C-alpha positions in Angstrom: -10.7 -0.9 -9.1 -9.3 -1.7 -5.5 -10.4 -3.2 -2.3 -10.3 -1.1 0.9 -7.2 -1.4 3.1 -7.3 -1.5 6.9 -4.6 -1.4 9.1 -4.1 -1.6 12.9 -2.9 -3.4 16.0 -3.9 -5.9 18.5 -6.1 -4.8 21.1 -5.9 -1.1 22.9 -5.4 -1.9 26.6 -1.5 -2.1 27.1 0.0 -0.3 29.7 3.2 0.7 27.8 1.2 2.4 25.0 0.2 5.1 27.9 2.4 8.1 27.1 3.6 6.6 23.9 0.8 6.0 21.7 -2.1 7.4 24.2 -1.4 11.0 25.0 -0.6 11.6 28.7 -3.8 11.7 30.7 -6.1 9.8 28.4 -8.7 8.2 30.5 -8.5 4.3 30.2 -12.2 4.2 29.3 -11.2 6.6 26.3 -8.4 4.5 25.0 -10.5 2.6 22.3 -12.1 6.1 21.5 -8.6 7.3 20.7 -7.1 4.3 18.8 -10.0 4.0 16.7 -9.3 7.4 15.5 -5.8 6.8 14.6 -6.1 3.2 13.1 -8.7 1.8 11.0 -8.9 -1.7 12.7 -8.1 -3.4 15.8 -7.6 -7.2 16.3 -9.4 -8.2 19.5 -7.2 -10.9 21.4 -9.7 -10.9 24.4 -12.2 -12.8 22.4 -9.8 -15.8 22.4 -9.7 -16.3 26.1 -13.0 -15.8 27.3 -16.8 -15.0 25.8 -17.9 -11.3 25.9 -21.6 -9.9 26.8 -23.8 -8.7 23.8 -23.6 -5.4 25.8 -19.7 -5.2 25.4 -19.9 -5.9 21.6 -22.5 -3.0 21.7 -20.4 -0.7 23.9 -17.4 -1.1 21.3 -19.2 -0.2 18.2 -20.7 3.2 19.8 -17.0 4.0 20.7 -15.9 3.8 17.3 -16.3 6.1 14.0 -18.1 5.0 11.1 -15.7 2.7 8.8 -13.7 1.5 11.7 -13.6 -2.5 12.1 -12.9 -5.3 14.4 -11.5 -8.2 14.0 -12.1 -11.1 16.4 -9.9 -14.0 17.5 -12.1 -16.9 17.9 -12.2 -18.7 21.3 -9.6 -20.9 21.9 -11.8 -23.9 22.4 -12.5 -24.0 18.8 -8.8 -24.6 17.5 -7.1 -26.1 20.4 -8.5 -29.5 20.2 -7.5 -33.0 18.8 -10.2 -33.6 16.5 -11.5 -30.2 14.9 -14.3 -31.8 13.3 -16.0 -32.2 16.9 -15.6 -28.0 17.3 -19.3 -27.5 16.2 -20.7 -26.7 19.5 -17.6 -24.3 20.6 -17.7 -22.6 17.3 -21.5 -21.8 17.7 -21.1 -20.7 21.3 -18.4 -18.1 20.0 -20.5 -16.9 17.1 -23.9 -16.6 19.1 -22.2 -14.8 22.1 -23.5 -11.4 20.8 -20.8 -10.3 18.0 -23.7 -9.4 15.9 -24.0 -6.1 18.0 -21.0 -4.9 16.2 -23.0 -4.6 13.1 -21.1 -3.2 10.0 -18.1 -2.9 12.4 -17.6 -6.6 12.4 -14.8 -7.9 10.4 -13.0 -11.2 9.9 -13.0 -13.9 12.5 -9.3 -15.1 13.1 -9.3 -18.7 13.8 -5.8 -19.2 15.3 -3.9 -22.8 15.5 -1.3 -23.6 18.1 2.3 -24.3 16.6 2.0 -28.0 17.8 -1.3 -28.3 15.6 -0.5 -30.3 12.6 -2.2 -30.7 9.2 -4.6 -33.3 8.7 -6.4 -32.8 5.1 -9.8 -34.4 6.4 -10.2 -33.1 9.7 -9.1 -29.4 8.6 -11.6 -29.7 5.7 -14.5 -30.8 8.2 -13.6 -27.8 10.3 -13.7 -25.5 7.3 -17.3 -26.7 6.7 -18.2 -25.9 10.5 -17.6 -22.2 10.1 -21.1 -20.6 9.0 -21.4 -18.3 6.1 -23.9 -15.7 7.7 -25.1 -14.5 11.0 -28.3 -13.0 11.1 -28.5 -12.5 7.3 -24.8 -10.7 7.4 -22.3 -12.4 5.5 -19.3 -13.8 7.8 -15.4 -13.6 6.8 -13.1 -16.3 8.4 -9.4 -16.2 8.2 -7.1 -19.2 9.7 -3.8 -18.7 11.0 -1.6 -22.0 11.1 1.7 -22.3 12.8 3.1 -25.6 12.0 5.1 -26.5 8.8 3.1 -29.3 7.9 0.7 -26.7 6.3 2.8 -26.0 3.9 1.4 -27.9 1.1 -0.9 -26.9 -2.0 -3.6 -29.3 -0.4 -4.1 -26.8 2.6 -4.5 -23.9 0.1 -7.1 -25.9 -2.1 -9.2 -26.6 0.8 -9.3 -23.0 2.1 -10.2 -21.7 -1.5 -12.9 -24.2 -1.8 -14.4 -22.7 1.4 -13.6 -19.2 0.6 -11.5 -18.8 3.9 -8.3 -16.8 4.2 -4.9 -17.9 4.8 -3.3 -15.5 7.1 0.0 -14.3 5.8 2.2 -14.4 9.0 5.5 -12.4 8.9 7.2 -14.1 11.7 10.7 -15.5 12.7 9.7 -19.2 13.1 6.0 -19.7 12.0 5.4 -20.6 8.1 4.9 -17.7 5.8 2.1 -18.8 3.4 1.0 -15.9 1.0 -1.3 -17.7 -1.4 -4.7 -15.8 -1.7 -7.5 -18.0 -0.9 -10.6 -16.0 -0.3 -12.3 -12.9 -1.2 -10.0 -11.1 1.3 -6.6 -10.7 2.6 -5.3 -11.1 6.1 -1.6 -10.1 7.2 -0.2 -10.2 10.6 3.5 -8.3 10.5 5.3 -9.5 13.8 8.6 -8.4 13.7 8.6 -4.8 14.7 12.0 -3.6 16.1 12.6 -1.1 19.0 15.7 0.1 16.8 13.1 1.7 14.4 11.0 4.7 15.8 8.1 3.2 13.8 9.2 -0.3 14.4 10.2 -0.9 10.9 12.8 0.7 8.4 11.1 3.3 6.0 12.0 0.6 3.3 10.0 -2.0 5.0 7.2 0.1 5.4 7.1 1.1 1.8 7.7 -2.8 0.7 4.3 -3.6 3.0 2.6 -0.6 1.5 3.2 -1.8 -1.9 2.4 -5.4 -1.3 -1.2 -4.2 0.6 -1.9 -2.4 -2.7 -1.1 -5.4 -4.8 -3.4 -7.3 -2.6 -6.1 -5.0 -2.7 -6.1 -4.6 -6.6 -6.5 -8.1 -6.8 -2.7 -9.5 -7.4 -1.1 -12.3 -5.7 2.4 -10.8 -5.2 5.0 -13.0 -6.5 7.6 -11.4 -3.6 6.2 -13.7 -1.2 6.4 -17.5 -0.7 3.4 -19.4 -2.2 2.6 -22.7 -2.4 0.0 -23.5 -4.9 1.0 -23.0 -8.6 -2.6 -22.2 -9.4 -3.7 -18.5 -9.5 -6.7 -17.3 -7.7 -9.2 -14.9 -9.5 -7.8 -11.5 -10.1 -10.3 -9.3 -8.3 -10.2 -6.5 -6.1 -9.9 -7.7 -2.4 -10.2 -5.9 1.1 -7.1 -6.2 2.8 -6.5 -6.2 6.7 -2.8 -5.3 7.5 -2.1 -5.7 11.9 1.1 -5.0 13.4 1.4 -7.5 16.1 4.1 -8.6 18.3 7.8 -7.9 17.8 8.3 -4.8 19.8 4.8 -4.3 20.9 5.4 -0.6 21.9 6.3 0.1 18.4 3.0 -1.2 16.8 0.8 1.6 17.0 3.3 3.7 15.3 4.4 1.5 12.8 0.5 1.1 11.8 0.1 4.8 11.5 2.9 5.0 9.2 1.5 2.4 7.0 -1.6 4.2 6.8 0.2 7.2 6.0 2.1 5.7 3.1 -0.9 4.1 2.0 
């Protein structure tokens, strides 16, 4: 048994991709249509900066094929605050802006924290309790990406496991890499693509991530990655979301497609 593995990039409106990822002459209005047929998921960054209209989410859903999934980066006002326990109003605004229009194409919601945000167990635990389990009867999945070393403690893992919230595994030069499986799905952001490689990563690196992704999907917690907790999560198949983000951004679509091919 194995969960579904989806792989994609961040967004789809990036000018340098025109002619490198998108075929020359592709109308901008058709870029999402094209991208969603080469990839299996896209992480939307625009929702971090501003709210969208319900019609926008409905349009995205209509432009993409069955089985495709969007993950949405939560509005920055939810996470960029001194007291996270006071984020309820902002969280409600984000959740109820019309994301339900995506239907079954709504994937995990990514709650991203600034590198300056430090771990406060009581406040962070209160924030996790504010995340709704369902929207209009549909289960919601939540993932948190933390970027301060103070989160490198088993207590952080325990809080996320209790809330069934995934800890984003970030492959990054400076952000902490936390690979503990904390939820019924796995979310990874690979951020070290290099221009020197046609596909952003060497073939050996792509083989590595393909193997890791399969292990995650089969329910394992790979020991090759850095772990904080000595407690093993339940061994059960999990859906996996892997995004090629940052690094040499021009290479990200090629990296994602190469990983999909290996999978």
